[in-house]
Structures are given as C-alpha cells and as structure tokens.
C-alpha positions as CSV (number, residue, x, y, z in Angstrom):
1,M,35.8,23.2,122.9
2,G,37.0,24.0,119.5
3,R,34.5,21.2,119.0
4,F,33.4,23.1,115.9
5,G,36.0,21.1,114.1
6,R,34.9,17.8,115.7
7,Y,32.0,17.1,113.4
8,A,32.7,15.0,110.4
9,P,30.3,14.0,107.5
10,Q,28.0,11.1,108.0
11,S,30.1,9.0,105.7
12,W,32.4,8.5,108.7
13,I,29.8,6.1,110.1
14,H,31.1,2.6,109.5
15,S,29.2,-0.7,109.6
16,R,32.3,-2.8,109.8
17,E,32.0,-3.5,113.5
18,L,28.3,-4.2,113.4
19,R,29.1,-7.9,113.0
20,R,29.4,-9.4,116.4
21,R,31.3,-12.5,117.4
22,G,32.1,-14.4,120.5
23,K,30.1,-15.2,123.6
24,P,27.8,-13.4,126.1
25,V,29.1,-10.5,128.0
26,R,30.1,-11.4,131.5
27,Q,29.0,-8.5,133.7
28,H,30.8,-9.3,136.9
29,G,28.8,-9.3,140.1
30,T,25.1,-8.5,140.2
31,P,23.4,-9.2,136.8
32,P,21.5,-6.4,135.1
33,T,17.8,-6.2,135.9
34,S,16.6,-3.4,133.6
35,S,15.2,-3.7,130.1
36,T,16.2,-1.7,127.1
37,P,14.0,1.0,125.4
38,P,11.9,-0.3,122.5
39,T,14.2,1.6,120.1
40,S,17.3,-0.2,121.4
41,P,18.9,-3.3,119.9
42,S,17.8,-6.6,121.4
43,P,19.3,-7.6,124.7
44,S,20.9,-10.6,123.1
45,R,22.8,-8.3,120.7
46,L,23.8,-6.0,123.5
47,A,25.0,-9.0,125.5
48,S,27.3,-10.3,122.8
49,R,31.0,-10.0,123.2
50,R,33.5,-9.7,120.4
51,L,36.5,-11.8,120.8
52,S,39.5,-10.6,118.9
53,S,40.6,-12.6,115.9
54,R,44.0,-12.3,117.4
55,R,44.9,-14.8,120.1
56,L,47.7,-13.5,122.2
57,S,49.8,-16.1,124.0
58,G,53.2,-16.9,125.1
59,P,55.7,-15.2,127.4
60,L,56.1,-11.4,127.5
61,L,59.1,-9.7,128.9
62,V,58.0,-6.7,130.9
63,A,60.1,-4.1,132.7
64,V,59.3,-4.1,136.4
65,A,61.8,-3.1,139.1
66,L,60.2,-1.6,142.1
67,F,61.6,1.2,144.4
68,S,60.2,0.5,147.9
69,C,59.0,3.3,150.1
70,V,56.4,4.2,152.7
71,A,53.3,5.6,151.2
72,A,52.7,8.0,154.1
73,S,56.0,9.7,153.4
74,G,54.9,10.5,149.9
75,A,57.6,8.2,148.3
76,V,56.6,5.9,145.4
77,A,57.7,2.8,143.6
78,A,58.1,2.8,139.8
79,P,58.4,-0.3,137.7
80,G,61.6,-1.3,135.9
81,P,63.0,-4.4,134.2
82,G,61.7,-7.8,135.2
83,A,59.9,-10.8,133.8
84,A,56.3,-11.7,133.6
85,T,54.0,-13.8,131.4
86,A,50.3,-13.2,130.7
87,G,48.4,-16.5,131.0
88,A,47.3,-19.1,133.4
89,G,50.0,-21.7,134.0
90,S,52.7,-19.0,133.7
91,T,55.1,-17.6,136.2
92,T,53.8,-15.2,138.8
93,R,53.1,-11.7,137.6
94,P,55.5,-9.2,139.4
95,L,53.8,-7.2,142.2
96,G,53.0,-3.8,140.8
97,D,52.7,-4.9,137.2
98,V,49.3,-3.3,137.1
99,I,47.5,-0.2,135.7
100,P,47.3,2.3,137.3
101,V,50.8,1.8,138.8
102,P,50.6,1.8,142.6
103,A,52.1,4.5,144.8
104,S,54.3,2.0,146.8
105,V,55.2,-1.6,146.1
106,R,57.4,-3.8,148.3
107,P,57.8,-7.2,146.7
108,G,59.1,-10.1,148.6
109,G,58.1,-13.5,150.1
110,T,56.4,-16.5,148.8
111,P,53.4,-16.1,146.4
112,Y,50.0,-17.1,147.5
113,S,48.1,-19.7,145.4
114,I,44.3,-19.5,145.1
115,T,43.1,-23.1,145.3
116,A,39.8,-25.1,145.7
117,S,40.1,-24.6,149.5
118,T,40.5,-20.8,149.4
119,R,37.8,-18.8,151.2
120,I,37.0,-15.2,151.0
121,R,37.0,-13.9,154.6
122,V,35.2,-10.8,155.7
123,D,34.6,-9.2,159.1
124,D,31.5,-10.4,160.8
125,D,29.8,-7.0,161.0
126,S,30.8,-5.5,157.7
127,R,28.0,-5.6,155.1
128,E,30.1,-3.4,152.8
129,A,33.1,-5.8,152.9
130,R,30.8,-8.7,152.2
131,R,29.4,-6.9,149.2
132,V,32.9,-6.4,147.8
133,G,33.7,-10.1,148.7
134,T,30.6,-11.2,146.7
135,Y,31.8,-9.1,143.7
136,L,35.3,-10.7,144.0
137,A,33.9,-14.2,144.1
138,G,31.8,-13.4,141.0
139,L,35.0,-12.3,139.2
140,L,37.1,-15.4,140.1
141,R,34.6,-18.3,140.1
142,P,34.0,-18.8,136.3
143,A,37.7,-19.1,135.3
144,T,39.1,-20.9,138.4
145,G,36.1,-23.2,138.9
146,Y,36.5,-22.8,142.6
147,D,33.6,-22.3,145.1
148,L,35.4,-19.5,146.9
149,R,33.0,-19.5,149.8
150,I,32.5,-16.2,151.6
151,T,32.9,-16.6,155.4
152,D,32.9,-14.5,158.5
153,D,36.6,-14.1,159.4
154,D,36.2,-14.0,163.2
155,R,34.0,-17.1,163.3
156,N,36.4,-19.2,161.3
157,R,39.7,-18.7,163.1
158,G,41.3,-22.1,163.9
159,R,39.8,-23.6,160.7
160,G,42.7,-22.5,158.6
161,D,43.8,-18.9,158.3
162,D,44.6,-19.0,154.6
163,G,42.4,-17.2,152.1
164,I,41.6,-13.8,150.8
165,R,40.7,-11.4,153.7
166,L,38.8,-8.2,153.1
167,R,39.0,-5.7,156.0
168,L,37.7,-2.2,156.6
169,T,39.6,-0.4,159.3
170,S,39.6,2.9,161.1
171,G,43.0,2.5,162.7
172,D,45.6,5.3,162.8
173,R,48.0,3.2,160.8
174,D,45.6,3.4,157.8
175,R,44.5,7.0,158.1
176,A,46.7,8.1,155.1
177,L,44.7,5.7,152.8
178,G,41.8,8.2,152.7
179,D,38.5,7.3,151.1
180,E,39.9,5.3,148.1
181,G,43.3,4.0,149.2
182,Y,44.1,0.4,150.1
183,R,46.8,-1.9,151.2
184,L,47.3,-5.3,149.7
185,E,49.5,-7.8,151.6
186,S,50.4,-11.2,150.1
187,D,52.3,-14.2,151.4
188,R,52.1,-17.9,151.3
189,D,49.2,-18.0,153.8
190,G,46.9,-15.6,152.0
191,V,46.1,-12.2,150.7
192,T,44.8,-9.4,152.9
193,L,43.1,-6.3,151.4
194,T,42.7,-3.4,153.8
195,A,40.9,-0.1,153.3
196,R,39.2,2.6,155.3
197,K,36.2,2.8,153.0
198,P,34.4,0.4,150.7
199,A,35.6,2.2,147.6
200,G,39.2,1.5,148.6
201,L,38.4,-2.2,149.2
202,F,36.9,-2.3,145.7
203,H,39.9,-0.7,144.1
204,A,42.1,-3.3,146.0
205,V,40.1,-6.0,144.3
206,Q,40.9,-4.5,140.9
207,T,44.6,-4.6,141.7
208,L,44.3,-8.2,142.9
209,R,42.5,-9.1,139.7
210,Q,45.3,-7.7,137.5
211,L,48.0,-9.6,139.5
212,L,46.3,-12.9,138.5
213,P,46.8,-14.4,135.0
214,A,44.7,-12.7,132.2
215,A,42.8,-16.0,131.8
216,V,41.0,-15.2,135.0
217,E,38.8,-12.8,133.0
218,R,37.3,-15.6,130.9
219,D,33.8,-17.1,131.3
220,S,34.8,-20.7,131.3
221,R,37.1,-22.8,133.5
222,Q,40.8,-22.2,132.7
223,R,44.0,-24.0,133.7
224,G,45.8,-22.6,136.7
225,P,47.8,-22.1,138.8
226,W,46.4,-18.8,140.2
227,K,49.3,-17.2,142.0
228,V,49.6,-13.7,143.6
229,A,53.1,-12.4,144.1
230,G,54.3,-11.9,147.6
231,G,54.8,-8.5,149.1
232,T,52.9,-5.3,150.0
233,I,51.2,-2.6,147.9
234,T,50.2,0.6,149.6
235,D,48.2,2.8,147.3
236,K,45.9,5.8,147.0
237,P,44.8,8.1,144.2
238,R,46.5,11.3,143.2
239,Y,43.2,13.0,142.1
240,A,39.8,12.7,143.6
241,Y,38.0,13.0,140.2
242,R,38.9,10.4,137.6
243,G,36.3,10.3,134.9
244,A,35.1,9.1,131.6
245,M,32.4,10.6,129.5
246,L,30.1,8.7,127.1
247,D,28.1,10.6,124.5
248,V,24.8,8.8,124.2
249,S,23.2,11.6,122.3
250,R,24.8,11.5,118.8
251,H,24.3,7.7,118.9
252,F,22.2,6.1,121.5
253,F,23.7,3.2,123.6
254,G,21.3,1.0,125.6
255,V,21.5,0.1,129.3
256,D,23.5,-3.1,128.8
257,Q,26.0,-1.3,126.6
258,V,26.6,1.4,129.2
259,K,26.9,-1.3,131.9
260,R,29.6,-3.0,129.9
261,Y,31.5,0.3,129.7
262,I,31.1,0.8,133.4
263,D,32.7,-2.6,134.1
264,Q,35.6,-1.7,131.9
265,L,36.1,1.7,133.7
266,A,36.0,0.0,137.1
267,L,38.9,-2.3,136.2
268,Y,41.2,0.8,136.0
269,K,39.8,2.6,139.1
270,I,37.9,5.3,137.2
271,N,35.3,6.7,139.7
272,T,33.1,9.0,137.6
273,L,30.8,8.3,134.6
274,H,29.7,11.5,132.8
275,L,26.7,10.8,130.6
276,H,26.1,13.4,127.8
277,L,22.3,13.0,127.7
278,S,21.2,15.7,125.3
279,D,22.4,17.4,122.1
280,D,21.1,18.5,118.8
281,Q,20.7,15.0,117.5
282,G,18.9,13.4,120.5
283,W,17.4,13.8,124.0
284,R,18.1,10.6,126.0
285,I,16.3,10.9,129.4
286,A,12.6,10.8,130.1
287,I,11.3,14.1,131.7
288,D,7.7,13.7,132.9
289,S,6.8,17.4,132.7
290,W,8.1,17.7,129.1
291,P,7.4,14.2,127.7
292,R,8.1,15.0,124.0
293,L,11.7,15.6,124.8
294,A,12.3,11.9,124.9
295,T,9.5,10.5,122.8
296,Y,10.1,12.9,119.9
297,G,13.4,14.5,120.6
298,G,15.0,11.1,121.3
299,S,13.5,9.4,118.2
300,T,16.6,9.7,116.0
301,Q,20.4,10.0,115.9
302,V,23.2,10.9,113.6
303,G,22.6,9.3,110.2
304,G,18.9,9.0,110.9
305,G,18.8,5.8,113.0
306,P,16.1,5.0,115.5
307,G,17.7,6.7,118.5
308,G,16.3,5.8,121.9
309,Y,16.1,7.1,125.4
310,Y,16.3,5.9,129.0
311,T,13.1,5.7,131.1
312,K,13.5,6.9,134.6
313,A,13.7,3.3,135.8
314,Q,16.5,2.5,133.4
315,Y,18.4,5.6,134.4
316,R,18.1,4.7,138.1
317,E,19.4,1.2,137.2
318,L,22.4,2.7,135.5
319,V,23.1,4.9,138.5
320,R,22.7,1.9,140.8
321,Y,24.9,-0.3,138.7
322,A,27.6,2.4,138.5
323,A,27.4,2.9,142.3
324,S,28.0,-0.9,142.8
325,R,31.3,-0.4,140.9
326,H,32.0,2.8,143.0
327,L,31.4,5.2,140.1
328,E,29.4,8.4,140.5
329,V,27.2,9.4,137.6
330,V,27.4,13.0,136.4
331,P,24.4,13.7,134.0
332,E,24.8,16.4,131.4
333,I,22.1,18.5,129.8
334,D,23.9,20.7,127.4
335,M,22.5,24.3,127.3
336,P,21.8,26.9,125.9
337,G,23.4,25.5,122.7
338,H,23.4,21.9,121.4
339,T,19.6,22.0,122.0
340,N,18.0,21.3,118.6
341,A,16.3,18.1,119.9
342,A,14.6,20.1,122.7
343,L,13.7,23.0,120.3
344,A,12.2,20.5,117.8
345,S,10.1,18.9,120.6
346,Y,8.6,22.2,121.9
347,A,8.0,25.2,119.7
348,E,7.7,27.6,122.6
349,L,11.4,27.1,123.5
350,N,12.2,28.9,120.2
351,C,12.3,32.7,120.1
352,D,10.1,32.7,117.0
353,G,7.8,30.1,118.3
354,V,8.5,27.8,115.4
355,A,9.9,24.3,116.0
356,P,12.8,23.3,113.7
357,P,12.9,19.8,112.2
358,L,14.8,17.0,114.0
359,Y,18.5,17.0,113.1
360,T,20.6,14.0,112.2
361,G,23.8,15.7,110.9
362,T,27.0,16.7,112.6
363,A,27.2,20.5,112.4
364,V,27.4,22.5,115.6
365,G,26.7,26.0,117.0
366,F,23.4,26.7,115.2
367,S,20.9,26.0,118.0
368,S,20.0,28.0,121.1
369,L,17.3,28.1,123.8
370,C,15.6,31.5,123.8
371,A,17.3,33.2,126.7
372,P,14.9,36.2,126.9
373,K,11.8,34.0,127.3
374,E,10.5,33.1,130.8
375,V,9.3,29.7,129.6
376,T,12.9,28.8,129.0
377,Y,13.6,29.0,132.7
378,D,10.4,27.0,133.5
379,F,11.9,24.3,131.2
380,V,15.3,24.5,132.9
381,D,13.7,24.3,136.4
382,D,11.6,21.2,135.5
383,V,14.5,19.4,133.8
384,V,17.0,20.1,136.5
385,R,14.5,19.2,139.3
386,E,13.6,15.8,137.8
387,L,17.1,14.9,136.9
388,A,18.5,16.0,140.3
389,A,15.9,13.8,142.0
390,L,17.1,10.8,139.9
391,T,20.8,11.4,140.6
392,P,22.3,10.9,144.1
393,G,25.7,12.2,143.0
394,R,27.1,15.7,143.7
395,Y,27.2,17.2,140.3
396,L,24.9,18.2,137.5
397,H,26.6,19.2,134.2
398,I,25.0,22.1,132.3
399,G,27.2,22.1,129.2
400,G,27.6,25.7,128.0
401,D,30.0,25.2,125.1
402,E,29.7,26.3,121.5
403,A,26.7,28.5,122.1
404,H,27.5,30.4,119.0
405,S,23.9,31.4,118.4
406,T,23.5,33.0,121.8
407,S,24.6,36.5,122.4
408,H,27.2,37.0,125.1
409,A,24.8,39.0,127.2
410,D,22.1,36.3,126.9
411,Y,24.7,33.6,127.6
412,V,25.8,35.3,130.8
413,E,22.2,35.8,132.0
414,F,21.2,32.3,131.0
415,M,24.1,30.7,132.9
416,R,23.5,32.9,136.0
417,R,19.9,31.7,136.2
418,T,20.6,28.1,135.3
419,Q,23.4,27.8,137.9
420,A,20.9,29.1,140.5
421,V,18.5,26.4,139.6
422,V,21.2,23.7,140.0
423,A,21.9,25.0,143.5
424,K,18.2,25.1,144.3
425,Y,18.0,21.4,143.8
426,G,21.0,20.6,145.9
427,K,23.6,19.9,143.2
428,K,27.0,21.4,142.3
429,V,27.5,23.0,138.9
430,M,29.7,21.5,136.3
431,G,30.1,23.0,132.8
432,W,32.5,23.1,129.9
433,H,35.2,25.7,130.4
434,Q,33.2,28.4,128.5
435,L,31.4,28.7,131.8
436,T,34.4,30.7,133.1
437,G,33.2,33.6,130.9
438,A,29.9,33.8,132.7
439,D,30.7,34.2,136.4
440,P,30.8,30.6,137.7
441,V,29.1,30.3,141.1
442,K,31.1,29.3,144.2
443,G,31.9,25.6,144.1
444,A,31.4,25.3,140.3
445,V,33.7,23.0,138.3
446,A,34.8,23.9,134.8
447,Q,35.8,21.1,132.4
448,Y,38.6,22.2,130.2
449,W,38.7,20.7,126.8
450,G,41.1,23.1,125.1
451,Y,44.1,21.9,123.1
452,D,47.3,23.2,121.4
453,A,45.3,25.6,119.2
454,T,43.4,27.2,122.1
455,G,44.1,30.9,122.3
456,A,46.0,32.6,125.1
457,A,43.0,34.8,126.0
458,E,40.7,31.8,126.5
459,R,43.3,30.0,128.7
460,A,43.8,33.2,130.7
461,Q,40.1,33.4,131.3
462,V,40.1,29.9,132.7
463,A,43.1,30.7,134.9
464,E,41.4,33.8,136.2
465,A,38.3,31.8,137.2
466,T,40.5,29.4,139.2
467,K,42.0,32.2,141.2
468,A,38.4,33.0,142.3
469,G,37.9,29.4,143.4
470,T,36.6,27.5,140.4
471,K,38.1,24.0,140.2
472,L,39.1,22.3,136.9
473,V,38.6,18.9,135.4
474,L,41.1,18.5,132.6
475,S,40.0,16.9,129.3
476,P,42.5,18.3,126.7
477,A,41.1,17.3,123.3
478,D,44.5,16.6,121.8
479,R,45.4,14.2,124.7
480,V,42.3,12.5,126.1
481,Y,39.4,12.9,123.6
482,L,39.0,9.2,122.9
483,D,37.2,9.8,119.6
484,M,40.3,11.3,118.1
485,K,41.9,9.1,115.4
486,Y,45.1,7.3,116.4
487,D,46.7,7.9,113.0
488,R,45.6,8.8,109.5
489,N,44.5,5.2,108.8
490,T,42.1,4.9,111.7
491,D,38.7,4.2,110.2
492,L,36.7,5.6,113.2
493,G,36.8,8.9,114.9
494,Q,37.9,12.4,113.8
495,S,41.0,14.4,113.7
496,W,40.1,18.1,114.3
497,A,42.3,18.2,117.4
498,G,45.1,16.2,115.8
499,L,46.1,12.6,115.7
500,V,46.4,11.1,119.2
501,E,48.5,8.0,119.5
502,V,48.7,6.2,122.8
503,D,52.0,7.8,123.9
504,R,50.7,11.3,123.3
505,S,47.5,10.5,125.3
506,Y,49.6,9.3,128.2
507,D,52.6,11.5,128.4
508,W,51.4,14.7,130.1
509,D,51.1,16.0,133.6
510,P,47.8,17.6,134.7
511,A,49.6,19.7,137.3
512,A,51.7,21.4,134.7
513,Y,49.3,21.4,131.8
514,L,48.0,25.0,132.3
515,A,50.8,26.3,134.5
516,D,52.0,28.6,131.7
517,A,48.5,30.3,131.8
518,G,48.7,30.8,135.6
519,V,46.7,27.9,136.8
520,D,47.9,26.7,140.2
521,P,48.2,22.8,140.4
522,G,45.8,22.9,143.4
523,A,43.0,24.1,141.2
524,V,43.0,20.7,139.3
525,L,40.3,18.4,140.7
526,G,41.2,15.6,138.2
527,V,41.0,14.3,134.7
528,E,38.3,13.0,132.4
529,A,38.4,11.1,129.0
530,P,35.4,12.1,126.8
531,L,34.2,9.8,124.1
532,W,32.0,11.6,121.5
533,S,29.9,9.3,119.4
534,E,29.4,10.9,116.0
535,T,31.2,8.0,114.3
536,L,30.5,5.3,116.9
537,V,27.5,2.9,116.6
538,T,28.3,-0.2,118.6
539,S,30.1,-1.3,121.7
540,D,32.9,-2.6,119.5
541,N,33.3,1.0,118.1
542,I,33.5,2.4,121.7
543,E,36.1,-0.2,122.7
544,R,38.2,0.3,119.6
545,M,38.6,4.0,120.4
546,A,38.8,3.8,124.2
547,F,41.4,1.0,124.3
548,P,44.3,1.1,124.8
549,R,44.2,4.9,125.6
550,L,41.7,4.8,128.5
551,P,44.0,2.9,130.9
552,G,46.6,5.6,130.4
553,V,44.1,8.3,131.4
554,A,43.2,6.3,134.4
555,E,46.8,6.1,135.5
556,I,47.3,9.9,134.9
557,G,44.4,10.4,137.4
558,W,45.5,7.8,140.0
559,S,49.2,7.4,140.1
560,P,51.9,9.8,141.5
561,Q,53.6,11.7,138.7
562,S,57.0,10.5,139.9
563,A,55.9,6.9,139.4
564,R,55.0,7.5,135.7
565,D,57.0,7.3,132.6
566,W,56.2,6.2,129.1
567,D,59.0,3.6,128.7
568,T,57.9,1.5,131.7
569,Y,54.2,2.2,131.1
570,K,54.1,0.9,127.6
571,K,55.4,-2.5,128.8
572,R,52.8,-2.7,131.5
573,L,50.2,-1.7,128.9
574,A,51.5,-4.4,126.6
575,A,50.9,-6.9,129.4
576,Q,47.3,-5.8,129.5
577,G,46.7,-7.0,125.9
578,P,45.9,-10.6,126.8
579,R,43.5,-9.4,129.5
580,L,41.7,-7.2,127.1
581,T,41.4,-10.1,124.7
582,A,40.0,-12.3,127.5
583,L,37.4,-9.6,128.2
584,G,36.3,-9.6,124.6
585,I,37.7,-6.1,123.9
586,D,39.1,-5.8,120.3
587,Y,41.5,-3.0,121.1
588,Y,43.7,-1.0,118.7
589,R,47.1,-2.7,118.4
590,S,49.1,0.5,118.5
591,P,52.6,0.2,116.9
592,V,54.2,2.2,119.7
593,V,53.3,-0.5,122.3
594,P,55.3,-3.8,122.4
595,W,52.3,-6.2,122.4
596,P,53.0,-9.9,122.9
597,A,53.7,-11.8,119.7
598,E,50.9,-14.1,118.5
C-alpha cells in the first residue's frame, strides 16, 4: 500500500486521551455478554464515555432543499437551503437532513410527534421486524422516557392506529428496494418503515433516529418534543460493500471497544467490519492448533504494552454483535509478510528455523513466512480452517501487501496455495491489491489502497485483473485512510499519504477513481475506510481520527453520486456535531465544516 511510509516512530504514541470523562457507554439494544481478555483494560474503563468539553447548542442554519423523484426511476433528491436546529425542543429537522443522504426525499404534510402513547407496531408473524423494533425501543426510551411498547400491528387495529410501524414486505411495489433499501413514510398519524429484508428495516431506523433531535442519543431523560418531519423517503445503497477496517494488531482493542465502534458504524449504514487480526506486532485471535500465536505472539503491541487477544468465545460474540447491527465481519490474517508475531511464536515457520524476538516497533517489510517449507501450508490450513469455522461471513482476507522479504516467485506460489485453502473452507478470497500480481482466483476481491503517488504500472496491473473478473473495494490512502493526519497540527496519526482534511476525504467518486487506468465502474464492489492503530491507544483516539471523516465515507458508499456535493454535505455534517457530542464522541472540529456555535 505504499504503507512502507505509514510507520512513524513510537514517539507518536500520545497519552493525552488516556484520561476518560463522562458516563457509561450506552450500547444500544442487546447489552454485551462477553468478557475481555486478561490483558485488556477493565470493563469499567472500556465502558466509559468521553463527553466533549464543548457543549454545542443553539440553532443551526442548514441547507436542505429537496428535489423529489421516484426511486425506481433512478432519480434522486439532493439537499439545498433550509432551516434546522439540533436539539430537543427545537423545530422539526427537515426530511432528508441525514447522513448518508437518501436517494429520494419527498417532504410534505404534518410532522408526527412521538409521545407517551406511541407504540412500536410490528407484523404478527415477523420475528425479524420485532427484533428491529426492540432495538429501536432501546434507542429511544432513555432520552424520551416513554414506554414505547412493542405490539403486534394486526391485533391492535381499532385501538388507535398511530405509532411507529415496522413492516417487511415482498410486494412488487417494493422490489426495487433490494436487500438493504427501505421506505420511510411520516404524517401526523405515525411513521411507517417498510423494507424487503431486515437489513433495510434496520437502516430505516438509523434514518428515523437522525431525523429526531440529537438529544435522543443521551442516556438520561431529555426535554421534547420528538417530532419527525412529514413526507416520504425512498432509499437504497449505491454499493453493496460499505466497510470500515479496525487494526487491532498494532494496538489491541478489547471486546467492548470494538462493540462501541460497531454501534458508531451502524448509525451511518456501514455494513462490513474488517478486523486486521495479525501483524508483526501482535496476533489477536486464539488458534487451538497453534496456541502460542495468541498467548505469546499476542502478548505485546507497539511501544511494548501488554497486548491481548480474543478467545474464540469473544470473537464469536463480536461476530454476533456485529450481525445484530447488520454488519458482516471480514477477518484478516496478513500473509506472507507482516508475520513477525507468528514467526516469533513458532521457530519452524522461519526458513532458518530460528524464531526472531517479539517486535514492538513500526517498521515494515522485514518479515516473511517461509514459502518453500511444507509446514507453512500446514500452518495456513489450520489457521484458515479454524477462523473460517468461527466466521459466518462470505470473505476471509489474506493480506498480501508489503511482502518485501518474499521473492516474487515465492509470493506467487504462496498466494496460489493460500487462495486454494480459503476456497477449501468455503470462503471467498479478499486481499490487498498486491494480490493482483499473483493470479487472483475467480471471485477474489482486491482491496485497493493506492494513492496519488502509486505508479502507473501498479494501477495497470489492478485494472488488468478487473478485466479478468476480480472485483475491487476502494480504500485510497490519501482519501479514506482514517489514520492520516487532518493537518500538520494533528497530534495523532501519520502523513505518509498526505494530509487528509474532511473535504478531501469526501470529495471523490469511486466509479471514476481508477477510470484513467482502465477500470470499469462495474468492477467496483464498494468502499472501505481503514483505521491503522500505530498511534492509537484508546477509543478516544479511534474516534478523534474517524470522526468526522467516517460519515463521509459512508455516504460515498451509500448515496447516488448525483445526490452528493461538498457544499451541501458540509452543512449536513455540521448538523451531526451535536449528535456526536450526545454520543460521547469527541470529534475533530475541522475548520472546513461550519459547526454550530457554542
């Protein structure tokens, strides 16, 4: 990835955000049931939320004018000038003043007010709709103070038709919604959320949530009213793959910290969590057939901290929790490079049979599994088999980048055999885009992390692979690497791919990004925002770098290109500021965004 420039000295690690303030994390819906590894911080520390020292309040003028259209026709609505305020007791937020911007918005009619008598109504026979309804009630009850009883819609007709209705349908009218689309209809009598699949219903809830005042995100009872603007939203995603990657190898993040990030991703309709589970500095998943990978290889991290790893039960809990938020987990075991933690754990994986010491620095490209040894492929088979059995999702990521200590011939042979193992255990191959130089198998997905300095030959290699059927997930480092500094004064992160302000991160089109190299837009499966953790130690660090850039990446993946432009987006993003504050996210106050005045 040109990630050779990504590694900064350990002096980048800051303790500034180790201090934690605020109140316990509210993990909406089902509470966590797993424990953290012995090496992790205590659950009480992981459950703490940092409330920003800034208290954002007061009215915010936001541009929102909406061009109405029919979603099935491919037309979209984009926001323009209008007025909105951000807190409870304020005027109603304009329909469509959300992130990602919906495909079609038709405002009109009287707003609906959620009151103490509001019920959440679901179809009698829909367990999936009831599950989403339970999640919605968990979101709204603390701040509103209302009971929001969940009832069977058909059994309660005649007892008042007002409320929030959740409906799964298979009708022809809604066929165009696909697997993740939805329709939201609001008027004085209630709000109806309709989808063909549970994921669409869940995404509709995230839209409804953002249409309510930001105070709805708080843990304690807040002052209303809780109004939802009248009208209809018809929406579905542009790309099927909308991901975020969290590097838990350079610094380890415990179960509760990852769950917190999952909840934040879900708010913006991200549907994939890529976990970078192994690297030179740490191995983070228990493998029964090679136990020292976790117990020894996972015993440290960048800077020499205690490290940590997930037991199989904890990993299953993360997968389950992500699924409850309609995110698919993609685990990554980076090979044949980025493997010092494995090489230190088992001497036989080294060509000379000598185990190197554990590594806590940030250099790259020096490690390699021994491709000529047969034991290497026993290792690969065992790791992939056990990880595939834990992971219900479609993909298993095998890394493949920066294998500078592996000869080209060995790299090609290693990737040939490793891809076959992934297929053997029923998974599809994902790898960094260097995989395109080693004959990707049919159905493989290459994750492109190149940037402005990436050479034409490398880009052409990627383009050639797409012509043979390889799909791409785009993660351009100078656009969506969330660990890049915002500006020269940013105290976290790195700058090897450049400084990445919020506008630069948002203002690009995946369909056109590699067009000059010959990549057809149809080869792009989606986008992903990686967050590498060489300089990140706490959840506060994660959030400072992810927000406010992550919502923009989510919109790039979800919204039609014709509905997107920076001038209107930055105003919708500014309106998210009070919501992020209410969620305890101490985000970066970018000067290019017109945040509300204090």
